[in-house]
N, C-alpha and C positions, 0 to 999 in steps of 0.2 A: 496537302500531304496525305497519302493513303494510310489507313488505319489497320492495325492488327490487334485482335483481342486474343490474348493467351489465357487458357483455362488451366488452373492448378487445383487438383483435388485436395492437396495437402497444404497445411500451414507450416509444417516443419521443412527443414532444408535437407533434402536428399539429392541424388544425382539429377533427377528430372527437374527438381526445383532450381538447382544451380544452373541448369541449361536455360531455363526460362529467364531467370534473373540476369544471366550473362548476355543472353540474346537481346533482351530489352535495353540493357545498359548500352550495348553496342549499336542498336538501332537508333537510340537517341544521339549517340556520337556521330553516326553516319548521316543523320538528318535526312534520310530518304523515306522512312516509314515511322509513323507515330504509334508506339506500342502502348498497350494497357493490359494489366493482369486482373483477371477475376479469380480470386481465391475462394474456394468452397469453405475453408476453415481459417481461423486466425492462428497466428503462431510466429515462429522465428522468421519465416520467409516474408511475412507481411512487414515485419520490422525492418528487414533488409531492403525491401522495396521502398519503404519510406526514406531510409538513409540514402538510397541511390536516386531519389526523386523520380521514381517510376510511377506514372499514373496507375491507380489500382482501385479495385473494389473488393469488399469481403461480403459474401452472401449473408443477408440478415436471416434467411431461413435455412438453417443447417438441416441436414436430412440424411437418411439412409435409403438405399434402394428398396429395402424391405418394409419401409413405412410409406404407403401410397399417398396419404394426405400431405405429409411433409414434403415428399418428392414433388407433388403437384404444385405446392407453394413455391418451391425452389425453381421449378420449370418456368412458372409464370414470371418470377423475378429475373431469371436468366434471359427470357424473351424480351422483357422490358429493357434490360441493360443493352442487349444486342441491337434492338431496334433503335434505341436512342443513340448509341454510338455509331451504328451503321458502318461496321468495318468491312474492308475488302476481303480480309482473311480472318477466320477464326482458327486458332491453333489449339487442338485438343491434345492432352497429354495422357498417354496410356489409355487403356480401354474404358476406364470408369468415366472420364470426362467425355470421351467419344460417344458413349451411350447416352449420357445425360443431355449433351448438346443435341444429339440426334432426336431425342424426344422433345427438345425445346424449340427446334428450328423449323417446324412445319410452316411453310409459306414464307420463310425468310430467305432472301436471295443473298448468299455470301459463299465464298469459297472456304473449304475446310481442309486443313492440313492436320493429319493424325500422326503424331510421333509415338511409335511403339518403343518405349525405353526398356521394356522387359521387366521381369521374366515373362515368357509367353506360354500359351498352350492351355490356359484355363478356360472356364466357361465364359467369363467376361470377354475374353478375346473373341470367342466365336460369336457372341451377341453383338459386340462392337463392329465386327466385320460386316454385319447386315446393313449398317448405315453408310451412306455414300461419303467418300472423301475425294477431293481433287488430288491430294498428295498423300502418300503413305510413306512415312520416313522411319528409318532404322539407324541405330548407332554403330552397327557392325554387321559384317557379312554373316557371322554366326547367328545373330539374332534374326536376320532376314530369313535364313534357311530354316531356323527353328519355328518361326511363325508360320511359314507356308507348309511346313510338314504337318502342322496340326490344324491350321485354318486355311483350307484350300480356296475359300471364296475371295475373289478380288473385286472389290467395288471401288477401285481407285483409278484415276486417269494415269497417274504416274507413281512409280515406286523408286525411291532413292535412298542411298546411304549417306548420312551426314557425319563427318568426323567431328566429334565433340571437341570444342575448343577449351583450353585452360589458360590461366595466366602463368606464363613461364618467366623465369628470371631473364633480365636483359643479356646477361653474359653467363657463360659456363663457370661454375665455381668448383675449386678443388675441394675434395673431401678427404677423409682418413687422416686428418691433421691432429686428432686428439690422441692421448696415450692409451685410450681404450676403443674398442670397436663399438660404434653406436648404431644399434638396430632400432627399428620402429615400425609401427603400423597405425592406421587411423580408420575411422568409420564407425558406424553403429555397432555396438557390442551385441551380437546375437550369434546363435550356434552355427549357422551356415557360413558365417565369415571365417570360421576355422581357427580362431585365435588359440584354441587349445592345442592345435597341431604345433604351433610355434613354441608354446610353453613346453610341450613334451620333447621337442627337438633340442631346446635349450637345456632341459634337464640332462639329456645325454651329453651335451657339450660340456656342462659343468662337471659331470661325473668323470669324464675322460680327461678333461683339462682343468683341474680345480684351481690352478694358479693363474689362469688366463683372465684377462680383463675385457669384459663386454657388458653392455647395458641394453635393455629393451624397453621402449616406451610405447604405451598404448594410448592414443588420443581418440576419445570418443566416449559416448555414454549409452546406457541401456534405455530403451523407450517404452517397453511394455513389461508387464509382470513376468512374462516368460523370459524376456531379455535380462531382466534383473536377476532372475534365478540363475541364468547362465553366467552372468558376470560374477555372482557370488561363488559359483562353482569354480570359475577361473581363479579367483583370488584364493580359494581354499587349495587349489592345485599348486599355486605359487608357494604358499606357506608350507604345504606338505613336502614339497621338494626343495625347501630351503633356498628359494630363488628370490626372496623378498628384497634382497640387496641389489639384485640385478634388474628385476622387472618392476616397473612403476606404471600405475594407472593414473593418468593425468587429467582425465575427464574431457569434457567438451572444450575444444580450442577455437577461439574466435578467429585468430590470425593463423590459419593453417599453413600459410607460406613460411611463417617464422618457425613452426614446428619442423617442417622439412629441412630447414637450415640447421637444426640441432641434431640431425641424424646423418649417418653415412649411407645406410642401407635400409630400403623400405621393403617389407615383406607382405605380399598379398597371398592369402591362404584360403580362399573360399572353397568349401567342400562341394559346392555345385557350380557348374559353369556359369559365370557371370555374363550378362549381355554385353558389357563393355569394360567396366572397371575404371571409373573416373579417377579414383585415387591413384591408380598406377600412372596415368598421364600426368596428374598433378605432381607426383613425386619425381618423375623423370624430368619434368619441366623446371624443377628446382635442383637439378644435378645429382639426385640420389641414384645410386645403383639399385636396381629393382630386381627382387626375386619374386616370381609370381607363378600362377597356375599355368599349366600347359593345355588348358581347356578353355573354351568360351571365347568371348569377344576380346579378352586380354591378349590373345594370340595375334590380334591385329597390331599390337604395340610391342609385345615381347617376342623377339626372334632370338632363340636360345644361343648364347655365346656371341651375339651381335649387338642387340640393343638391351638385353637383359639376360637373366638366368631363369630357367623354367624348372618346376618340379611337379610331381604327380599329386597335386593337392586333393584330387577327387577320388583317390584310390586308397586301399589299405596300406600301401607302401609310402604314404605321404610323409609320415614322421621320419622314417629312415632316409628317404630321398632328400628331404629338407636338411636333415642333420648332416648328410654327406657334403652338401653344398656349403653349409655353415662351417663345418670342420675345415675344409680346404681353404675357405676364405679367411678364417681365423689364423690358421698357420701361416698363410701368405701375408696377412696383416702384421703378424709378430715378426716375420723375417723381412718386412718392408719390400716384399716382392709383389707389387700391386699394379704393375704396368698393364697387365691383361684386363684387370677390373676397371681401371681408369679409362681404358679405351672403350669398353662396353658402356660405362657410365656416360661418357661424352657422346657416343653414338645415340644413346637414348635421349639425351638432352636435345641434340640436333634434330632428331625425328619430331619431337614435340614442337620445337620452335618453328620448324619449317612446314609442318603439315597439320598440326593440331592447335594452332593459335586461335584466339578469339576472333581476330581479324579474318582469318581464312574461313572459319565456321560461319560468321555472319555474312560475309560476302557471298558464300555459296548459298546460304539460306535466302538472302535477298534476291539473288539471281533466279532462284526457283520461284519465289513469289512473283517476280516480275514476268517470267517467261512461261509459267504454267498456264495451260488452257482452261 
């Protein structure tokens, strides 16, 4: 059985790490390729790999690119692991691992797949592009265009877009069955996720409809001191606007699918265009109606009025635009006039189930591994 070595710069679970874990899990089920993950750092993703029985290593020599001696030790360790495993493919994740493996692989004959999960356009992207890859992968057309707008060098045999797979429910589930409108969002709590836009829009909603019943749950946590500062400012904003009864911070959720089952509407509010928006696909796959940005890779998933509802999350009109959508939704919820929304909700679910499943993603990936020159 041919081997694939996946490189992960992070130990925590973000979108790129979910992709790696899901791909390796499906490779093991398909029994065509034997995957292994090399984590540069320990953390939640390593624990998840253990639970899924995915073969993996964690670098003994942690490093930073700015520390030459530590970097050299890590390079030698990566070389030893790669030569011992002798994989047909090494799958690098984002520019950081592409650079490190490029420095580690001199004289090693293996194919390289570099997955650009984004964001793109930084110095590391330009450096990473100097290293050869057989496959250059993107998760959306938006990300591919953004990459080549800033990194014109192409040192790859093939360039492909992979539709990221998510676990969807087996069947479409009815929503809007509670006596109140249940709204929610999930992800790392940081300023560019735009959670403050949602709080501001809900403030207007409560001011104009004080007797209406709605709730908003935030699933996720802050990971850095700057993120913690933002989370605290969010909580202060909630208290200041007397929204503490409606808005709840529920922290990190292990079973995210269960969280999606507790809400009717998922709101994606990034203030910068996201490369893909994995949480949007996850929420759609659990039958949530999704309100999301009209910019970035999310537009591959959300067709306004068809598979979801879009608002101008990256502009100064964001709060008012989101409020208008929520106001109309709330009024229709209270009058039980929801046929339009249920149609959109179901179309979103069908899109994910038919085009963004883990099976579809892994089959596409394995075909590329098999057929790439």
